[in-house]
C-alpha positions as CSV (number, residue, x, y, z in Angstrom):
1,M,-112.2,19.2,28.7
2,R,-109.3,20.5,26.7
3,L,-106.4,18.2,27.7
4,L,-102.6,18.2,26.7
5,F,-100.8,15.3,26.6
6,A,-96.8,15.7,26.2
7,A,-94.9,12.3,25.9
8,A,-91.6,11.2,24.4
9,E,-93.6,8.4,22.6
10,L,-96.8,8.0,20.9
11,A,-97.9,4.8,19.1
12,P,-97.9,3.8,16.2
13,L,-95.6,6.9,15.3
14,A,-92.9,6.6,18.0
15,Q,-92.4,3.9,20.6
16,T,-89.9,1.5,21.9
17,G,-92.1,-0.2,24.3
18,G,-95.5,0.2,26.5
19,L,-95.5,3.9,27.2
20,G,-96.3,5.0,23.2
21,E,-99.1,2.2,23.6
22,A,-100.4,3.7,26.8
23,V,-100.3,7.3,25.7
24,S,-102.0,6.6,22.3
25,G,-104.8,4.4,24.1
26,L,-105.7,6.6,26.8
27,A,-105.7,9.6,24.2
28,R,-108.3,7.7,22.0
29,A,-110.3,6.7,25.1
30,L,-110.8,9.9,26.4
31,A,-111.4,11.4,23.0
32,E,-114.0,9.0,22.7
33,R,-115.6,10.2,26.0
34,G,-116.1,13.7,24.2
35,H,-113.1,15.5,25.5
36,E,-110.6,17.4,23.1
37,I,-107.0,15.8,23.1
38,R,-103.9,17.3,21.8
39,C,-100.9,15.0,22.0
40,A,-97.4,16.8,22.0
41,L,-94.5,14.7,20.7
42,P,-90.9,15.5,19.3
43,A,-90.6,15.5,15.8
44,Y,-88.3,12.2,15.6
45,R,-87.2,11.5,11.9
46,S,-89.0,8.2,12.2
47,A,-92.1,9.7,13.5
48,L,-92.2,12.2,10.6
49,A,-91.5,9.4,8.1
50,H,-94.2,7.0,9.6
51,P,-97.0,5.9,7.0
52,E,-99.6,6.7,9.6
53,C,-98.2,10.1,10.4
54,P,-100.8,12.7,9.4
55,A,-100.4,15.5,7.0
56,L,-98.9,18.3,8.9
57,E,-99.3,22.2,9.0
58,D,-97.0,24.8,10.2
59,G,-97.9,26.1,13.8
60,P,-96.2,28.3,16.2
61,E,-92.3,29.1,15.9
62,V,-90.0,28.0,19.0
63,A,-86.5,29.4,19.8
64,L,-84.8,27.8,22.8
65,W,-81.1,28.4,24.5
66,T,-79.1,25.5,24.6
67,P,-75.6,24.8,25.2
68,N,-75.1,25.2,21.4
69,G,-76.6,28.4,21.0
70,V,-80.2,29.2,20.0
71,E,-81.8,26.3,18.5
72,R,-84.9,27.1,16.2
73,G,-87.9,25.1,14.8
74,R,-91.7,25.2,15.1
75,W,-94.7,23.0,16.4
76,R,-96.3,21.5,13.5
77,T,-99.9,20.3,13.7
78,G,-102.1,17.3,12.2
79,A,-105.2,15.3,13.0
80,L,-104.8,11.9,14.8
81,G,-108.6,11.2,14.5
82,P,-111.8,12.3,16.1
83,G,-111.3,14.5,18.8
84,R,-107.3,14.2,18.6
85,E,-104.8,16.5,17.2
86,L,-101.2,15.5,17.0
87,L,-98.5,18.6,17.8
88,V,-94.8,17.8,16.7
89,L,-92.0,19.8,18.0
90,D,-90.0,20.1,15.0
91,I,-86.4,21.1,15.9
92,P,-84.4,19.3,13.8
93,A,-80.5,19.6,15.6
94,L,-82.4,18.0,18.7
95,F,-84.9,15.4,17.1
96,D,-84.0,14.5,13.2
97,R,-81.8,11.6,14.3
98,A,-81.5,7.8,13.2
99,G,-83.0,6.8,16.5
100,I,-85.7,8.0,19.2
101,Y,-83.0,7.7,22.2
102,G,-79.8,6.8,20.3
103,E,-78.4,3.3,19.5
104,G,-79.3,0.6,21.9
105,G,-82.0,3.1,23.5
106,F,-79.3,4.3,25.9
107,G,-79.7,7.7,25.2
108,Y,-77.9,10.2,22.9
109,W,-75.3,12.3,24.7
110,D,-77.4,15.5,24.8
111,E,-80.5,13.6,26.1
112,G,-81.0,15.9,28.9
113,W,-80.9,19.1,26.5
114,R,-83.3,17.5,24.4
115,Y,-86.3,16.7,26.5
116,A,-85.5,19.8,28.7
117,A,-86.0,21.8,25.1
118,F,-89.1,19.5,24.8
119,A,-90.8,20.5,28.2
120,R,-89.7,24.0,27.8
121,A,-91.5,24.3,24.6
122,T,-94.5,22.5,26.2
123,A,-94.6,24.7,28.8
124,E,-94.5,27.8,26.6
125,L,-97.1,26.4,24.4
126,C,-99.5,26.1,27.6
127,D,-98.6,29.6,28.5
128,R,-99.6,30.9,25.1
129,E,-102.8,28.4,24.6
130,P,-103.7,27.1,28.0
131,P,-105.3,23.7,28.3
132,D,-107.8,22.6,31.1
133,V,-104.9,20.0,32.1
134,L,-101.5,19.4,31.0
135,V,-100.6,15.6,31.4
136,A,-96.9,14.9,31.5
137,H,-96.0,11.5,30.8
138,D,-92.6,10.1,32.6
139,W,-89.5,12.2,33.0
140,H,-89.3,13.5,29.5
141,A,-92.1,16.1,29.8
142,A,-92.0,16.4,33.7
143,L,-90.1,19.7,33.7
144,A,-93.1,21.4,32.1
145,L,-95.1,20.9,35.2
146,A,-92.4,22.7,37.4
147,L,-91.9,25.7,34.7
148,L,-95.9,26.3,34.7
149,R,-95.7,27.0,38.4
150,T,-92.6,28.9,38.6
151,R,-91.3,30.7,35.3
152,Y,-95.1,31.0,34.2
153,A,-96.8,31.1,37.5
154,D,-98.5,34.5,36.9
155,G,-99.4,33.8,33.0
156,P,-102.5,32.5,31.4
157,A,-102.1,29.0,32.2
158,K,-102.2,29.4,36.2
159,A,-105.3,27.8,36.1
160,T,-104.2,24.9,34.0
161,G,-104.4,21.6,36.1
162,L,-101.1,19.5,36.3
163,V,-100.9,15.9,36.0
164,Q,-97.6,13.7,36.2
165,V,-98.3,10.3,35.2
166,V,-95.3,7.9,36.3
167,H,-94.8,4.7,33.7
168,N,-91.6,3.8,34.9
169,N,-90.1,5.4,38.0
170,R,-86.7,3.6,37.2
171,F,-86.0,6.4,34.4
172,Q,-85.9,9.8,36.3
173,G,-84.1,12.2,34.2
174,R,-81.3,12.2,36.3
175,Y,-78.2,14.5,34.7
176,P,-75.2,16.6,36.1
177,R,-76.1,20.0,37.9
178,E,-74.7,21.5,34.5
179,L,-78.3,20.9,32.9
180,L,-80.0,23.4,35.3
181,P,-79.3,26.5,33.4
182,W,-80.9,25.0,30.4
183,T,-83.9,24.0,32.2
184,G,-85.2,27.6,32.8
185,L,-85.9,26.9,36.3
186,P,-84.6,29.7,38.8
187,G,-81.1,28.5,40.3
188,E,-82.3,28.7,44.0
189,L,-84.4,25.5,42.9
190,F,-81.4,23.4,43.3
191,H,-81.7,22.0,47.0
192,P,-82.8,18.5,48.1
193,G,-86.4,20.1,48.6
194,G,-86.5,21.4,44.8
195,V,-84.8,19.6,41.9
196,E,-81.7,18.8,43.2
197,F,-81.2,14.8,43.3
198,Y,-77.9,13.6,45.1
199,G,-76.0,16.3,43.6
200,D,-77.6,16.0,40.0
201,V,-80.8,17.5,38.6
202,S,-83.6,15.3,38.6
203,L,-86.5,16.3,35.8
204,L,-88.9,13.6,37.0
205,K,-88.6,15.0,40.8
206,A,-89.5,18.6,39.1
207,G,-92.6,16.8,37.7
208,L,-93.7,15.2,41.2
209,L,-93.1,18.4,43.3
210,W,-95.1,20.7,41.1
211,A,-98.0,18.2,39.7
212,D,-101.5,18.8,41.3
213,R,-102.0,15.1,41.0
214,I,-99.8,12.3,40.5
215,V,-100.8,8.9,38.7
216,A,-99.0,5.6,38.8
217,V,-100.0,2.9,36.2
218,S,-101.3,0.5,38.7
219,P,-102.6,0.6,42.3
220,T,-99.6,-1.7,43.5
221,Y,-97.2,0.2,41.8
222,A,-98.4,3.3,43.4
223,H,-97.8,1.8,46.7
224,G,-94.4,0.4,45.9
225,L,-93.1,3.8,45.0
226,M,-93.6,5.2,48.7
227,T,-91.1,2.4,49.7
228,P,-87.3,2.4,49.6
229,E,-87.4,-0.7,47.4
230,G,-89.7,0.8,44.6
231,G,-89.0,4.6,44.9
232,D,-85.5,4.4,43.6
233,G,-84.5,7.2,45.8
234,L,-87.9,9.2,45.0
235,D,-89.8,7.5,47.7
236,G,-89.5,10.2,50.3
237,V,-91.1,12.5,47.7
238,Y,-93.9,10.0,47.1
239,R,-94.6,9.6,50.6
240,S,-94.6,13.6,51.0
241,R,-97.4,13.7,48.3
242,A,-99.4,10.5,49.0
243,D,-102.4,12.5,49.4
244,R,-102.0,13.5,45.5
245,L,-100.8,10.2,44.4
246,T,-103.2,7.4,42.9
247,G,-102.7,4.2,41.0
248,L,-104.8,3.5,37.7
249,A,-103.8,0.2,35.9
250,N,-103.7,0.7,32.0
251,G,-105.8,-0.4,29.4
252,I,-104.9,-1.3,25.6
253,D,-106.5,-0.1,22.6
254,V,-108.8,-2.9,22.0
255,E,-109.3,-1.8,18.2
256,R,-105.4,-1.9,17.3
257,F,-105.3,-5.5,19.4
258,D,-108.4,-7.5,18.0
259,P,-108.0,-11.2,17.0
260,A,-111.1,-10.7,15.1
261,T,-109.5,-8.1,12.7
262,D,-105.9,-8.4,13.1
263,V,-104.7,-8.8,9.4
264,A,-101.3,-10.2,10.6
265,L,-103.0,-13.3,11.6
266,P,-103.7,-16.5,9.3
267,A,-107.1,-16.8,10.9
268,R,-109.3,-14.4,12.5
269,Y,-111.4,-15.3,15.9
270,D,-113.2,-13.7,18.9
271,A,-114.8,-14.9,22.0
272,A,-118.1,-16.0,20.2
273,R,-115.7,-17.9,17.6
274,P,-112.5,-19.1,19.2
275,Q,-112.0,-21.9,16.8
276,G,-109.5,-19.6,14.7
277,K,-107.1,-19.7,17.6
278,G,-106.3,-23.2,17.0
279,R,-105.6,-22.6,13.4
280,C,-103.3,-19.6,14.5
281,R,-101.4,-22.2,16.8
282,A,-100.5,-24.8,14.0
283,A,-99.7,-21.8,11.5
284,L,-97.3,-20.5,14.2
285,V,-95.6,-23.6,14.9
286,S,-95.4,-24.3,11.1
287,E,-94.0,-21.0,10.2
288,L,-91.3,-21.4,12.7
289,G,-90.3,-24.9,12.0
290,L,-91.1,-25.9,15.6
291,E,-92.3,-29.3,16.8
292,S,-95.9,-28.8,18.1
293,P,-95.9,-29.6,21.6
294,P,-99.0,-30.8,23.8
295,R,-101.7,-28.5,24.7
296,G,-100.7,-25.8,27.3
297,R,-97.1,-26.1,25.9
298,L,-96.6,-23.7,23.4
299,L,-94.9,-20.6,25.2
300,A,-94.1,-17.3,23.8
301,A,-92.1,-14.3,25.3
302,I,-92.6,-11.1,23.9
303,G,-90.9,-7.7,24.4
304,R,-87.5,-6.0,25.6
305,L,-84.7,-8.0,26.4
306,S,-83.5,-6.7,29.9
307,L,-83.4,-7.6,33.6
308,Q,-86.3,-5.8,34.1
309,K,-88.5,-8.0,32.2
310,G,-86.8,-11.0,33.6
311,W,-85.5,-12.4,30.2
312,D,-82.3,-13.7,32.2
313,V,-84.9,-15.9,33.9
314,V,-86.4,-16.9,30.5
315,S,-83.1,-18.0,29.2
316,A,-82.1,-19.9,32.5
317,A,-85.4,-21.8,32.2
318,V,-85.5,-22.8,28.6
319,D,-83.6,-26.2,29.2
320,G,-86.3,-27.0,31.7
321,L,-89.0,-25.9,29.8
322,V,-88.1,-27.9,27.0
323,A,-87.3,-30.9,28.9
324,S,-91.1,-30.5,30.3
325,G,-92.1,-30.6,26.6
326,A,-92.5,-27.1,25.7
327,S,-91.7,-25.4,22.5
328,L,-91.2,-21.7,22.9
329,V,-91.5,-18.4,20.5
330,L,-89.0,-15.7,22.0
331,L,-88.9,-12.5,20.3
332,G,-87.4,-8.9,21.3
333,D,-84.7,-6.3,21.5
334,G,-82.6,-5.0,23.9
335,E,-79.6,-6.2,26.0
336,P,-77.0,-7.9,23.5
337,W,-75.9,-10.5,26.2
338,I,-79.5,-11.6,26.8
339,A,-79.9,-12.0,23.1
340,D,-76.8,-14.0,23.0
341,A,-78.2,-16.2,25.5
342,L,-81.5,-16.7,23.9
343,R,-79.6,-17.3,20.2
344,A,-77.8,-20.1,22.2
345,A,-80.7,-21.9,23.6
346,A,-82.3,-21.6,20.4
347,S,-79.2,-23.4,19.0
348,R,-79.2,-26.0,21.3
349,H,-82.8,-26.9,20.7
350,S,-83.4,-25.7,17.2
351,E,-86.7,-27.6,16.9
352,R,-88.0,-26.6,19.9
353,V,-87.0,-22.9,20.4
354,H,-87.1,-20.1,18.0
355,F,-85.5,-17.1,18.7
356,R,-86.0,-13.5,16.8
357,A,-83.8,-10.4,17.6
358,G,-85.2,-7.3,17.0
359,W,-88.9,-6.2,16.7
360,D,-91.5,-7.8,14.3
361,D,-94.9,-6.4,15.0
362,A,-96.7,-9.1,12.8
363,L,-94.6,-11.9,14.4
364,A,-95.5,-10.7,17.7
365,R,-99.2,-10.8,17.2
366,R,-98.9,-14.1,15.5
367,A,-97.3,-15.1,18.7
368,Y,-99.9,-13.7,21.3
369,A,-102.6,-15.5,18.9
370,G,-100.7,-18.9,18.5
371,A,-99.5,-19.3,22.1
372,D,-101.2,-21.3,24.7
373,C,-99.1,-19.4,27.5
374,V,-97.2,-16.1,27.6
375,L,-94.4,-15.7,30.1
376,V,-94.1,-12.3,31.8
377,P,-91.6,-12.8,34.6
378,S,-90.8,-9.2,35.3
379,R,-88.7,-8.2,38.1
380,F,-90.8,-5.2,38.5
381,E,-93.7,-4.0,36.2
382,P,-95.4,-0.5,36.7
383,C,-98.4,-1.9,34.7
384,G,-97.4,-3.8,31.9
385,L,-98.9,-4.6,28.5
386,V,-98.1,-7.9,27.6
387,Q,-100.5,-9.8,29.9
388,L,-103.5,-7.7,28.7
389,I,-102.7,-8.6,25.1
390,A,-102.3,-12.1,25.9
391,Q,-105.5,-12.1,27.5
392,R,-107.2,-10.4,24.6
393,Y,-105.8,-13.0,22.2
394,G,-107.0,-15.5,24.4
395,S,-103.6,-16.8,25.7
396,L,-102.9,-17.3,29.3
397,P,-100.3,-15.0,31.1
398,V,-97.9,-16.7,33.4
399,A,-96.6,-13.6,35.5
400,H,-94.4,-13.0,38.4
401,R,-96.5,-11.5,41.0
402,T,-95.4,-7.7,40.9
403,G,-97.0,-4.4,40.3
404,G,-99.6,-4.2,37.6
405,L,-99.2,-7.7,36.8
406,A,-100.7,-8.8,40.2
407,D,-103.5,-6.1,39.5
408,T,-104.5,-7.3,36.1
409,I,-104.1,-11.0,36.8
410,A,-106.5,-13.3,38.9
411,D,-104.2,-16.3,39.9
412,G,-105.7,-19.4,38.6
413,T,-108.6,-17.7,36.7
414,S,-107.4,-15.1,34.1
415,G,-103.5,-16.2,34.4
416,V,-100.9,-17.7,36.6
417,L,-98.8,-15.6,39.1
418,F,-95.7,-17.0,40.8
419,D,-93.9,-15.2,43.8
420,E,-90.4,-16.4,43.5
421,L,-88.3,-15.2,40.7
422,S,-86.2,-18.2,39.9
423,P,-86.2,-20.6,36.6
424,E,-87.7,-23.3,38.9
425,A,-90.3,-20.9,39.9
426,L,-91.2,-19.9,36.4
427,I,-91.1,-23.9,35.2
428,G,-93.6,-24.9,38.3
429,A,-96.0,-21.8,37.1
430,V,-95.7,-23.1,33.6
431,E,-97.2,-26.5,34.7
432,R,-100.0,-24.7,36.2
433,G,-100.6,-22.9,33.3
434,A,-100.7,-25.9,31.2
435,A,-103.4,-27.4,33.3
436,I,-105.6,-24.3,33.2
437,T,-105.3,-23.9,29.6
438,G,-107.0,-27.8,29.3
439,Q,-109.9,-26.5,31.0
440,R,-113.1,-26.3,29.1
441,G,-114.0,-22.5,27.9
442,I,-110.7,-21.0,29.1
443,R,-109.8,-19.1,25.8
444,R,-113.5,-17.7,25.5
445,A,-113.1,-16.8,29.1
446,L,-109.9,-14.9,28.5
447,M,-111.2,-13.1,25.5
448,Q,-114.2,-11.7,27.5
449,I,-112.1,-10.0,30.1
450,D,-112.6,-6.1,29.4
451,V,-108.9,-5.1,28.9
452,S,-109.7,-2.0,27.1
453,W,-109.1,1.7,28.2
454,K,-113.1,2.3,29.2
455,T,-112.9,1.9,33.0
456,P,-109.3,3.6,33.4
457,A,-110.3,6.5,30.9
458,A,-113.1,6.8,33.4
459,R,-111.2,7.2,36.2
460,Y,-108.5,9.3,34.7
461,E,-111.6,11.5,33.8
462,E,-112.5,11.9,37.7
463,V,-108.7,12.9,38.1
464,F,-108.9,15.9,35.6
465,H,-112.3,16.8,37.0
466,S,-110.7,17.2,40.6
467,L,-108.7,19.9,39.0
468,A,-111.6,21.9,37.6
């Protein structure tokens, strides 16, 4: 099949979290299954400058009305790999900026216009060169689905199947009503049964209403979206489209994340030869100047510093974890107040806690490889990649029982799940984790878990074929 992925992130060219990894990994897996994949991405300055960005050729020109007048640009194309083509929307006025989403990731002042333009250009591209299926990832591309079933309803893409993938429903592309004229949608769609959302425009809602199928990134998350607690105001839309909603847990790109070949590690290892993991543990402790704790007590927490990810719980638990004998490696970027709290904890326990603000991919990989347990105390987690990468590297995930964490961790076997989100519960779960890491063969067992995209890709394939 000819599949067009439209997303705001695509690893390794543009990513701030799990979205880029998920889009890239699924694209690669589907290409390996014989599908023709095109990945549409805004031409961010950092993406064009990335050393892995392929050579690009000029493609179709684009001219879009915005509040600043007509913005002109073009699609540029290049080969990502076998069966995968990259399409970047090069409109310098919108995307040639220092960061993907602005300082701190909180969005530029014209964020709504930027991604409305991206979705409009994607819909226009589909009208010109119809794929078999358009897959819109999160709110940034969702508007394209609504446009194809309204503005372009009688065009060449009328037979194109439309899939909305929801990686994180918390981000809904909600903007003031004034955005509506710049979406390309008819004004009469601004009502509660259309794109109106509590007086604003919701771009994600537009995708949900016109999608042929909706995929949430884990079964538990799909169920949660239909509840007031998990739907964030869109639960009624999800319930009304329950027959089109399915949950499919993510995988990870096992070629990108492979302890047997990872050049960031001081020693390579795999399930057949796990001894190198012990050398990675010793090297990590030495590199960061930490006291070497007993087995099961070298802990890592990796990722975006936010309340969603439960970093406030980690911060509050540090003193208790250290008192229990643990040493901690903490790595992430995000909320400054969380970073300050972690920095203070590292100052209190300089020989037991290392905190690195910002993102360091090589250190993150060494932390996955060296840690006994990886902490994942997310308040909610659509799917999560941290626990899958931890398993791939033979480290035991210790996670809050929510969303995709509950779907990808078997409590007591492939990780530890805890129910109450509190420092005390996290400390207790770490105690259980330490006991499990002492079991013979646990590292080997974790590395033998199939965390690849093989099974998820086959299930996505079933979704796509249902639209043919």
